[in-house]
C-alpha positions as CSV (number, residue, x, y, z in Angstrom):
1,M,30.4,-0.1,8.7
2,S,27.2,-1.6,7.2
3,I,26.4,-3.2,10.5
4,V,26.9,0.1,12.4
5,T,24.7,1.8,9.8
6,G,22.0,-0.8,10.3
7,I,22.1,-0.4,14.1
8,V,21.9,3.4,13.9
9,A,19.1,3.2,11.3
10,S,17.2,0.7,13.5
11,L,17.5,2.9,16.5
12,L,16.2,5.9,14.6
13,L,13.4,3.9,13.1
14,F,12.2,2.5,16.5
15,S,12.7,5.9,18.2
16,N,10.5,7.5,15.6
17,I,7.9,4.7,16.1
18,L,7.8,5.1,19.9
19,I,7.6,8.9,19.8
20,S,5.0,9.1,17.1
21,C,2.9,6.4,18.8
22,V,2.8,8.3,22.1
23,F,1.1,11.2,20.4
24,L,-0.9,9.0,18.2
25,F,-2.4,6.9,21.0
26,F,-3.1,10.0,23.2
27,F,-5.3,11.6,20.5
28,T,-6.8,8.2,19.6
29,L,-8.0,7.9,23.2
30,L,-9.5,11.4,23.0
31,K,-11.3,10.3,19.8
32,I,-12.7,7.3,21.5
33,L,-13.9,9.2,24.5
34,I,-15.4,12.2,22.7
35,P,-18.8,11.4,21.1
36,F,-19.2,14.6,19.1
37,K,-18.7,14.1,15.3
38,P,-17.2,17.6,14.6
39,A,-14.6,17.1,17.3
40,R,-13.9,13.5,16.1
41,R,-13.3,14.8,12.6
42,K,-10.7,17.3,13.9
43,L,-9.1,14.6,16.0
44,T,-8.9,12.4,12.9
45,A,-7.1,15.3,11.0
46,I,-4.7,15.5,13.9
47,L,-4.0,11.8,13.7
48,V,-3.3,12.1,10.0
49,F,-0.9,15.0,10.6
50,I,1.0,12.9,13.2
51,A,1.2,10.0,10.7
52,N,2.5,12.3,8.0
53,R,5.2,13.6,10.4
54,W,6.0,10.0,11.2
55,V,6.6,9.3,7.5
56,S,8.6,12.5,7.0
57,N,10.8,11.6,9.9
58,N,11.4,8.2,8.3
59,S,12.5,10.0,5.1
60,L,14.8,12.1,7.2
61,W,16.7,9.3,8.9
62,M,16.8,7.5,5.6
63,R,18.6,10.5,4.1
64,L,21.0,10.6,7.1
65,T,21.9,6.9,7.0
66,Q,21.5,5.8,3.3
67,R,23.4,6.8,0.2
68,M,20.5,6.1,-2.1
69,D,20.3,6.8,-5.8
70,W,16.6,7.5,-6.2
71,E,15.1,7.7,-9.6
72,I,11.4,8.7,-9.1
73,Q,9.0,9.6,-11.9
74,L,5.8,11.3,-10.7
75,P,2.8,12.8,-12.5
76,E,2.5,16.6,-12.1
77,S,-1.2,16.3,-11.3
78,L,-1.0,14.8,-7.9
79,D,-3.2,16.5,-5.3
80,P,-2.7,16.2,-1.5
81,K,-6.4,16.9,-1.1
82,G,-7.7,14.2,-3.5
83,W,-8.8,10.6,-3.1
84,Y,-6.7,7.9,-4.8
85,F,-6.6,4.2,-5.1
86,V,-2.9,3.2,-5.2
87,I,-1.7,-0.1,-6.5
88,S,1.9,-1.5,-6.7
89,N,4.0,-4.5,-7.3
90,H,5.2,-6.1,-4.0
91,Q,8.7,-7.6,-3.6
92,S,9.8,-6.7,0.0
93,W,8.8,-5.0,3.2
94,V,11.0,-2.2,1.9
95,D,8.3,-1.4,-0.6
96,I,6.3,0.3,2.1
97,M,9.1,2.7,3.0
98,V,9.7,3.4,-0.7
99,L,6.0,4.2,-1.3
100,Q,5.7,6.4,1.7
101,H,9.0,8.2,0.9
102,C,8.0,8.9,-2.7
103,L,4.3,9.9,-2.1
104,N,4.3,11.6,1.3
105,G,3.0,15.2,1.0
106,R,2.1,14.7,-2.6
107,I,-1.1,12.7,-2.0
108,P,-3.1,12.0,1.2
109,L,-1.7,9.5,3.8
110,L,-1.4,6.0,2.3
111,K,-3.7,3.6,4.1
112,F,-2.8,0.0,3.3
113,F,-5.1,-3.0,3.0
114,L,-3.8,-5.3,5.8
115,K,-4.4,-8.9,6.7
116,Q,-6.5,-9.2,9.9
117,E,-3.7,-11.1,11.6
118,L,-1.4,-8.0,11.5
119,I,-3.5,-6.2,14.1
120,K,-1.7,-8.4,16.6
121,V,1.7,-6.9,15.7
122,P,3.0,-5.1,18.8
123,I,2.6,-1.3,18.7
124,M,2.3,-1.1,14.9
125,G,-1.0,-3.1,14.9
126,A,-2.5,-0.6,17.4
127,A,-1.2,2.3,15.3
128,W,-2.7,0.9,12.1
129,W,-6.0,0.5,13.9
130,A,-5.8,4.0,15.3
131,L,-5.3,5.4,11.8
132,D,-8.2,3.4,10.4
133,F,-6.2,1.2,8.1
134,P,-8.5,-1.3,6.5
135,F,-8.0,-4.8,7.9
136,M,-9.2,-7.6,5.6
137,K,-10.2,-11.1,6.6
138,R,-10.8,-13.2,3.5
139,Y,-12.4,-16.7,3.9
140,S,-11.5,-19.7,1.7
141,K,-14.1,-21.6,-0.2
142,A,-13.6,-24.6,2.0
143,Y,-14.2,-22.5,5.1
144,L,-17.4,-20.9,3.6
145,E,-18.7,-24.4,2.8
146,K,-18.5,-25.3,6.4
147,H,-19.7,-21.9,7.7
148,P,-22.1,-20.5,5.1
149,E,-23.3,-17.8,7.6
150,M,-20.0,-16.0,7.0
151,Q,-20.7,-15.6,3.3
152,G,-20.2,-11.9,2.4
153,K,-18.7,-10.9,5.8
154,D,-15.3,-10.1,4.2
155,I,-17.0,-7.9,1.6
156,E,-18.9,-6.0,4.3
157,T,-15.8,-5.5,6.4
158,T,-14.0,-4.0,3.4
159,R,-16.9,-1.8,2.6
160,K,-17.2,-0.5,6.2
161,A,-13.5,0.2,6.3
162,C,-13.6,2.2,3.1
163,E,-16.7,4.2,4.1
164,K,-14.6,5.7,6.9
165,F,-12.5,7.5,4.3
166,R,-15.4,9.6,2.9
167,D,-14.9,12.4,5.4
168,I,-11.2,13.1,4.8
169,P,-9.0,12.9,1.7
170,T,-7.4,9.4,1.6
171,S,-5.2,7.2,-0.5
172,V,-6.2,3.6,-0.2
173,M,-3.2,1.3,-1.0
174,N,-3.5,-2.3,-2.1
175,F,-0.8,-4.7,-3.1
176,L,-2.9,-6.6,-5.7
177,E,-0.6,-9.7,-5.6
178,G,-1.6,-10.2,-2.0
179,T,1.9,-11.3,-1.0
180,R,5.6,-10.6,-1.7
181,F,7.1,-11.9,-5.0
182,T,9.4,-14.8,-4.7
183,T,10.6,-17.2,-7.4
184,E,9.0,-20.1,-5.5
185,K,5.6,-18.4,-5.4
186,H,5.9,-17.4,-9.0
187,Q,6.5,-21.0,-10.0
188,Q,3.8,-22.4,-7.8
189,Q,1.2,-20.0,-9.3
190,Q,2.5,-20.6,-12.8
191,S,2.1,-16.9,-13.2
192,P,1.7,-15.7,-16.8
193,F,3.8,-12.7,-15.9
194,Q,7.6,-12.7,-15.9
195,Y,8.2,-10.3,-12.9
196,L,4.8,-10.4,-11.1
197,L,2.5,-12.8,-9.3
198,K,-1.1,-13.0,-10.4
199,P,-3.2,-10.0,-9.2
200,K,-6.2,-10.4,-7.0
201,A,-8.9,-7.9,-8.0
202,G,-11.5,-8.6,-5.3
203,G,-10.4,-6.1,-2.6
204,M,-10.0,-3.4,-5.2
205,A,-13.5,-4.1,-6.6
206,F,-15.0,-4.0,-3.1
207,A,-13.3,-0.6,-2.4
208,F,-14.7,0.8,-5.6
209,N,-18.2,-0.5,-4.7
210,A,-17.9,1.3,-1.4
211,M,-16.6,4.7,-2.6
212,G,-15.9,4.4,-6.3
213,D,-17.3,7.9,-7.1
214,Q,-14.9,9.5,-4.7
215,F,-11.7,8.1,-6.1
216,R,-10.2,10.6,-8.4
217,S,-8.1,8.0,-10.2
218,I,-5.8,5.1,-9.6
219,L,-2.0,5.6,-9.1
220,D,-0.2,2.7,-10.6
221,V,3.2,2.4,-9.0
222,T,6.0,0.2,-10.3
223,I,9.0,-0.4,-8.0
224,H,12.3,-1.7,-9.4
225,Y,15.4,-2.6,-7.5
226,P,18.2,-2.6,-10.0
227,E,20.6,-4.5,-7.7
228,G,18.1,-7.1,-6.7
229,I,15.3,-7.3,-4.1
230,P,16.6,-6.2,-0.7
231,T,15.6,-7.6,2.7
232,Y,14.6,-5.0,5.3
233,W,17.9,-5.5,7.2
234,E,19.9,-5.0,4.0
235,F,17.9,-1.8,3.5
236,L,18.7,-0.6,7.0
237,Q,22.4,-1.4,6.5
238,G,22.5,0.9,3.5
239,K,23.1,-1.9,1.0
240,M,20.3,-0.8,-1.2
241,K,22.1,1.7,-3.4
242,Q,19.4,2.2,-6.2
243,C,15.7,2.4,-6.4
244,H,13.6,3.2,-9.5
245,V,10.0,4.2,-8.9
246,I,7.5,5.1,-11.6
247,V,4.1,6.5,-10.6
248,E,1.4,6.7,-13.3
249,E,-2.0,8.2,-12.8
250,K,-4.7,6.3,-14.7
251,P,-8.4,6.8,-15.1
252,I,-11.0,4.5,-13.5
253,P,-13.4,3.3,-16.2
254,D,-16.9,4.6,-15.3
255,H,-18.5,1.2,-15.8
256,L,-16.2,-0.3,-13.2
257,R,-16.7,2.3,-10.4
258,H,-19.7,0.3,-9.1
259,G,-20.8,-3.3,-9.4
260,D,-21.4,-6.5,-7.6
261,Y,-18.1,-8.3,-8.0
262,E,-19.3,-11.3,-6.0
263,N,-22.5,-12.0,-7.7
264,D,-22.3,-10.3,-11.2
265,P,-20.2,-12.5,-13.5
266,E,-20.1,-9.9,-16.3
267,Y,-18.9,-7.2,-13.9
268,R,-16.4,-9.6,-12.3
269,L,-15.0,-10.6,-15.7
270,A,-14.7,-7.0,-16.9
271,F,-13.0,-5.9,-13.7
272,Q,-10.5,-8.9,-13.9
273,E,-9.7,-8.1,-17.6
274,W,-9.0,-4.5,-16.7
275,V,-6.7,-5.5,-13.8
276,Q,-4.9,-8.1,-16.0
277,A,-4.3,-5.4,-18.6
278,L,-2.8,-3.1,-15.9
279,W,-0.6,-6.0,-14.8
280,Y,0.5,-6.8,-18.3
281,E,1.7,-3.2,-18.8
282,K,3.5,-3.3,-15.4
283,D,5.2,-6.5,-16.3
284,Q,6.4,-5.0,-19.6
285,M,7.7,-1.9,-17.8
286,L,9.7,-4.1,-15.3
287,K,11.1,-6.0,-18.3
288,R,12.3,-2.7,-19.9
289,L,13.8,-1.5,-16.6
290,A,15.7,-4.8,-16.2
291,Q,17.0,-4.6,-19.7
292,Q,18.1,-1.0,-19.2
293,N,19.9,-2.0,-16.0
294,L,21.6,-4.9,-17.8
295,S,22.7,-2.7,-20.7
296,H,24.1,-0.2,-18.2
297,L,26.1,-2.9,-16.4
298,N,27.5,-4.2,-19.7
299,R,28.9,-0.8,-20.7
């Protein structure tokens, strides 16, 4: 039955993608062709509405095919017309579905920081581009040594992407670890955290520099899978029976809302220390959740 469930869920998932993208690409084409800013703003709002319906439909087929025990803790102050910077731990591609399911309609549409290479993903890459998701292309130190003319290009790309969000309420989403957690990556990094990889603060700092005054706060999301981290196929099969999500709204320190992360060592250090403190608290929370789950199993 789990395979049948997975097939049905996959068909519903892809049907939702195709139907949503037909409308999405049609209005995106209009937005490209129409030069008038007021009309383009309205079309942007329509695109966001389509994306929100897309996410709502995902939640619908999830309810139809999954018997999930959700435990979701949300602050009462969430505002669908606010601007938020959302951070979360990252363990599986399922995290994206979890975040959208928990936050859709409660805050503006989540727009994820994505690696530049993902724009090549069939259909979805074009959809993310149409919805103005920020694509990031970070250059290694070795590459910059060979191509010094590219210095600062990644920062400028992030800044331009975030400036698009000034006109319409937006939630900018960033997985600070930069990649999914695995035991191998954890060991390679020699991460000081038990349940997390080391956080990367640069993208977050660049977003703050671009529109720090507009962000109402950060939403710090902690995702815990009591039965172990699921693969996407396991999720579609309905094998993920439990999910615990804790969303905390936290203030952004005023002195960190703007600064030159790349060239100001004092600002960079202060920002990194703040992010490290957030990550320490998240690691402790994941430890408590793991202990609670173990105690429950031993009863």
